C-alpha positions in Angstrom: 12.1 -3.7 3.4 11.9 -7.4 4.0 13.5 -8.7 7.1 13.3 -12.4 8.1 10.5 -12.9 5.5 8.4 -10.1 7.0 7.7 -6.7 5.5 8.9 -3.9 7.8 9.4 -0.2 7.7 8.0 3.2 8.6 5.0 2.9 6.2 4.1 -0.5 7.5 4.2 0.8 11.1 2.0 3.7 10.2 -0.6 1.5 8.4 -0.6 -1.0 11.3 -1.2 1.9 13.8 -4.2 3.1 11.7 -5.3 -0.5 11.4 -5.4 -0.8 15.2 -7.4 2.5 15.6 -9.9 1.7 12.9 -10.3 -2.0 13.8 -9.7 -3.2 10.2 -7.6 -6.1 9.1 -4.6 -5.4 6.8 -2.6 -7.9 4.9 0.8 -6.8 3.5 2.1 -8.3 0.3 5.2 -7.2 -1.6 5.2 -6.9 -5.4 7.4 -5.3 -8.0 6.5 -1.6 -8.3 5.1 -1.7 -11.8 2.9 -4.8 -11.0 1.6 -3.1 -7.9 0.6 0.0 -9.9 -1.2 -2.2 -12.5 -3.0 -4.1 -9.7 -4.3 -0.8 -8.2 -5.5 0.3 -11.6 -7.4 -2.9 -12.1 -8.8 -3.0 -8.6 -6.8 -6.1 -7.7 -5.2 -4.2 -4.7 -6.8 -1.9 -2.2 -3.8 0.3 -1.4 -0.1 1.0 -1.7 1.8 2.1 1.4 3.5 4.8 -0.5 2.7 6.3 -3.9 3.7 9.7 -5.2 0.9 11.9 -6.5 0.8 12.4 -10.3 -2.1 13.3 -12.6 -2.1 9.8 -14.0 -2.2 8.1 -10.6 -5.0 10.4 -9.5 -7.2 8.5 -11.9 -7.1 5.4 -9.8 -5.6 6.5 -6.5 -6.9 8.5 -3.6 -4.4 10.9 -2.0 -5.1 12.6 1.4 
């Protein structure tokens, strides 16, 4: 969700916690769902904070 122009939520908190432990820098940006999926397919985005696993998405996403 967006609150006071900042993206917030459980997924954001989890990614930030991992960011702190791994020492990497994460930038959050909000896009419409369909555009975000296309960006992942094209390599224009590195990750999505939540994406359900489907055979189609397994072609461009990594699920752990």
